[in-house]
C-alpha positions as protocol buffer text, in pm:
chain_id: "A"
residue {
  index: 1
  type: MET
  ca { x: -1030 y: -2704 z: -59 }
}
residue {
  index: 2
  type: LEU
  ca { x: -852 y: -2875 z: -345 }
}
residue {
  index: 3
  type: VAL
  ca { x: -483 y: -2798 z: -298 }
}
residue {
  index: 4
  type: ALA
  ca { x: -401 y: -2858 z: -664 }
}
residue {
  index: 5
  type: LEU
  ca { x: -667 y: -2606 z: -773 }
}
residue {
  index: 6
  type: THR
  ca { x: -536 y: -2348 z: -525 }
}
residue {
  index: 7
  type: VAL
  ca { x: -184 y: -2397 z: -654 }
}
residue {
  index: 8
  type: ALA
  ca { x: -301 y: -2379 z: -1014 }
}
residue {
  index: 9
  type: VAL
  ca { x: -482 y: -2048 z: -951 }
}
residue {
  index: 10
  type: ALA
  ca { x: -177 y: -1902 z: -771 }
}
residue {
  index: 11
  type: VAL
  ca { x: 70 y: -2010 z: -1033 }
}
residue {
  index: 12
  type: THR
  ca { x: -139 y: -1885 z: -1327 }
}
residue {
  index: 13
  type: ALA
  ca { x: -198 y: -1555 z: -1144 }
}
residue {
  index: 14
  type: LEU
  ca { x: 175 y: -1509 z: -1093 }
}
residue {
  index: 15
  type: ALA
  ca { x: 240 y: -1595 z: -1459 }
}
residue {
  index: 16
  type: LEU
  ca { x: -14 y: -1336 z: -1559 }
}
residue {
  index: 17
  type: ALA
  ca { x: 149 y: -1085 z: -1324 }
}
residue {
  index: 18
  type: ALA
  ca { x: 487 y: -1147 z: -1481 }
}
residue {
  index: 19
  type: TRP
  ca { x: 346 y: -1121 z: -1835 }
}
residue {
  index: 20
  type: CYS
  ca { x: 166 y: -793 z: -1768 }
}
residue {
  index: 21
  type: GLY
  ca { x: 463 y: -661 z: -1570 }
}
residue {
  index: 22
  type: PHE
  ca { x: 681 y: -728 z: -1868 }
}
residue {
  index: 23
  type: ALA
  ca { x: 435 y: -547 z: -2086 }
}
residue {
  index: 24
  type: ALA
  ca { x: 446 y: -250 z: -1852 }
}
residue {
  index: 25
  type: TYR
  ca { x: 826 y: -260 z: -1857 }
}
residue {
  index: 26
  type: ARG
  ca { x: 804 y: -236 z: -2237 }
}
residue {
  index: 27
  type: ASP
  ca { x: 569 y: 62 z: -2204 }
}
residue {
  index: 28
  type: GLN
  ca { x: 270 y: -133 z: -2351 }
}
residue {
  index: 29
  type: PRO
  ca { x: -91 y: -125 z: -2247 }
}
residue {
  index: 30
  type: THR
  ca { x: -292 y: -446 z: -2196 }
}
residue {
  index: 31
  type: LYS
  ca { x: -373 y: -613 z: -2525 }
}
residue {
  index: 32
  type: ASP
  ca { x: -620 y: -882 z: -2638 }
}
residue {
  index: 33
  type: TRP
  ca { x: -376 y: -1162 z: -2543 }
}
residue {
  index: 34
  type: HIS
  ca { x: -359 y: -1030 z: -2189 }
}
residue {
  index: 35
  type: PHE
  ca { x: -737 y: -1035 z: -2163 }
}
residue {
  index: 36
  type: ILE
  ca { x: -730 y: -1402 z: -2276 }
}
residue {
  index: 37
  type: GLY
  ca { x: -484 y: -1469 z: -1996 }
}
residue {
  index: 38
  type: MET
  ca { x: -709 y: -1286 z: -1751 }
}
residue {
  index: 39
  type: ALA
  ca { x: -1006 y: -1501 z: -1868 }
}
residue {
  index: 40
  type: VAL
  ca { x: -812 y: -1821 z: -1800 }
}
residue {
  index: 41
  type: VAL
  ca { x: -713 y: -1705 z: -1451 }
}
residue {
  index: 42
  type: SER
  ca { x: -1070 y: -1589 z: -1382 }
}
residue {
  index: 43
  type: LEU
  ca { x: -1214 y: -1926 z: -1491 }
}
residue {
  index: 44
  type: LEU
  ca { x: -982 y: -2104 z: -1253 }
}
residue {
  index: 45
  type: ALA
  ca { x: -1082 y: -1868 z: -976 }
}
residue {
  index: 46
  type: LEU
  ca { x: -1455 y: -1937 z: -1063 }
}
residue {
  index: 47
  type: ALA
  ca { x: -1387 y: -2310 z: -1049 }
}
residue {
  index: 48
  type: GLN
  ca { x: -1237 y: -2262 z: -707 }
}
residue {
  index: 49
  type: LEU
  ca { x: -1538 y: -2052 z: -599 }
}
residue {
  index: 50
  type: VAL
  ca { x: -1771 y: -2336 z: -706 }
}
residue {
  index: 51
  type: VAL
  ca { x: -1560 y: -2606 z: -545 }
}
residue {
  index: 52
  type: GLY
  ca { x: -1547 y: -2408 z: -224 }
}
residue {
  index: 53
  type: ILE
  ca { x: -1926 y: -2355 z: -216 }
}
residue {
  index: 54
  type: VAL
  ca { x: -1990 y: -2722 z: -293 }
}
residue {
  index: 55
  type: GLN
  ca { x: -1764 y: -2829 z: -7 }
}
residue {
  index: 56
  type: LEU
  ca { x: -1940 y: -2600 z: 233 }
}
residue {
  index: 57
  type: SER
  ca { x: -2274 y: -2731 z: 124 }
}
residue {
  index: 58
  type: ARG
  ca { x: -2152 y: -3089 z: 187 }
}
residue {
  index: 59
  type: GLY
  ca { x: -2086 y: -2995 z: 552 }
}
residue {
  index: 60
  type: GLU
  ca { x: -1711 y: -2935 z: 546 }
}
residue {
  index: 61
  type: ARG
  ca { x: -1601 y: -2633 z: 738 }
}
residue {
  index: 62
  type: PRO
  ca { x: -1290 y: -2422 z: 731 }
}
residue {
  index: 63
  type: GLU
  ca { x: -1090 y: -2393 z: 1045 }
}
residue {
  index: 64
  type: GLN
  ca { x: -1090 y: -2020 z: 1075 }
}
residue {
  index: 65
  type: GLY
  ca { x: -1465 y: -1955 z: 997 }
}
residue {
  index: 66
  type: MET
  ca { x: -1701 y: -1978 z: 725 }
}
residue {
  index: 67
  type: THR
  ca { x: -1778 y: -1607 z: 678 }
}
residue {
  index: 68
  type: ILE
  ca { x: -1415 y: -1510 z: 628 }
}
residue {
  index: 69
  type: PHE
  ca { x: -1363 y: -1799 z: 391 }
}
residue {
  index: 70
  type: ILE
  ca { x: -1658 y: -1701 z: 175 }
}
residue {
  index: 71
  type: ALA
  ca { x: -1534 y: -1337 z: 175 }
}
residue {
  index: 72
  type: TYR
  ca { x: -1188 y: -1449 z: 58 }
}
residue {
  index: 73
  type: LEU
  ca { x: -1340 y: -1675 z: -208 }
}
residue {
  index: 74
  type: ILE
  ca { x: -1552 y: -1394 z: -346 }
}
residue {
  index: 75
  type: GLY
  ca { x: -1253 y: -1146 z: -331 }
}
residue {
  index: 76
  type: ALA
  ca { x: -1026 y: -1398 z: -509 }
}
residue {
  index: 77
  type: PHE
  ca { x: -1281 y: -1442 z: -780 }
}
residue {
  index: 78
  type: LEU
  ca { x: -1317 y: -1069 z: -836 }
}
residue {
  index: 79
  type: ALA
  ca { x: -948 y: -956 z: -811 }
}
residue {
  index: 80
  type: VAL
  ca { x: -850 y: -1012 z: -1173 }
}
residue {
  index: 81
  type: PRO
  ca { x: -1176 y: -907 z: -1344 }
}
residue {
  index: 82
  type: ALA
  ca { x: -1171 y: -579 z: -1146 }
}
residue {
  index: 83
  type: ALA
  ca { x: -810 y: -513 z: -1249 }
}
residue {
  index: 84
  type: GLY
  ca { x: -891 y: -600 z: -1605 }
}
residue {
  index: 85
  type: PHE
  ca { x: -1183 y: -353 z: -1602 }
}
residue {
  index: 86
  type: LEU
  ca { x: -960 y: -81 z: -1459 }
}
residue {
  index: 87
  type: SER
  ca { x: -702 y: -156 z: -1732 }
}
residue {
  index: 88
  type: LEU
  ca { x: -959 y: -82 z: -1995 }
}
residue {
  index: 89
  type: THR
  ca { x: -1006 y: 263 z: -1859 }
}
residue {
  index: 90
  type: GLU
  ca { x: -628 y: 328 z: -1855 }
}
residue {
  index: 91
  type: ARG
  ca { x: -492 y: 241 z: -2199 }
}
residue {
  index: 92
  type: THR
  ca { x: -131 y: 314 z: -2104 }
}
residue {
  index: 93
  type: ARG
  ca { x: 141 y: 105 z: -1942 }
}
residue {
  index: 94
  type: TRP
  ca { x: -36 y: 171 z: -1610 }
}
residue {
  index: 95
  type: GLY
  ca { x: -322 y: -50 z: -1723 }
}
residue {
  index: 96
  type: SER
  ca { x: -68 y: -336 z: -1750 }
}
residue {
  index: 97
  type: VAL
  ca { x: 68 y: -247 z: -1410 }
}
residue {
  index: 98
  type: THR
  ca { x: -289 y: -260 z: -1267 }
}
residue {
  index: 99
  type: VAL
  ca { x: -343 y: -609 z: -1400 }
}
residue {
  index: 100
  type: ALA
  ca { x: -7 y: -726 z: -1270 }
}
residue {
  index: 101
  type: ALA
  ca { x: -88 y: -593 z: -924 }
}
residue {
  index: 102
  type: GLY
  ca { x: -439 y: -757 z: -929 }
}
residue {
  index: 103
  type: ALA
  ca { x: -278 y: -1086 z: -1025 }
}
residue {
  index: 104
  type: VAL
  ca { x: -31 y: -1065 z: -739 }
}
residue {
  index: 105
  type: VAL
  ca { x: -323 y: -981 z: -505 }
}
residue {
  index: 106
  type: LEU
  ca { x: -496 y: -1298 z: -629 }
}
residue {
  index: 107
  type: ALA
  ca { x: -186 y: -1513 z: -559 }
}
residue {
  index: 108
  type: VAL
  ca { x: -168 y: -1378 z: -203 }
}
residue {
  index: 109
  type: LEU
  ca { x: -539 y: -1441 z: -155 }
}
residue {
  index: 110
  type: GLU
  ca { x: -482 y: -1800 z: -257 }
}
residue {
  index: 111
  type: VAL
  ca { x: -222 y: -1842 z: 13 }
}
residue {
  index: 112
  type: ARG
  ca { x: -462 y: -1698 z: 265 }
}
residue {
  index: 113
  type: LEU
  ca { x: -747 y: -1917 z: 148 }
}
residue {
  index: 114
  type: TYR
  ca { x: -523 y: -2220 z: 200 }
}
residue {
  index: 115
  type: ASP
  ca { x: -450 y: -2106 z: 556 }
}
residue {
  index: 116
  type: ILE
  ca { x: -815 y: -2030 z: 631 }
}
residue {
  index: 117
  type: TRP
  ca { x: -919 y: -2377 z: 517 }
}
residue {
  index: 118
  type: GLY
  ca { x: -666 y: -2529 z: 758 }
}
residue {
  index: 119
  type: ASN
  ca { x: -424 y: -2723 z: 542 }
}
């Protein structure tokens, strides 16, 4: 795994969590700008998914098993889009809370991916 990409995904996810958490604190739903932020984080997670699959196809293997690594990669990729979709159904401050929680989950998944790969 590329450590820089893992750190970039985690940091942008935490920034998105803080931004949406602040919106929830101000009693605001997710807005268009939040969805742009979610798109940026999701693109980084997609890049990580592609890099992970390429590394696996080149013969590199994670220390803790390929199946769990692939499952975490897919979960990391889907965390923020799933939270964004749920925030569309809840157009109150709780939609912002949902996105903030999804972004925190993504940051935690990044730490776990780093551990699974064996760095």
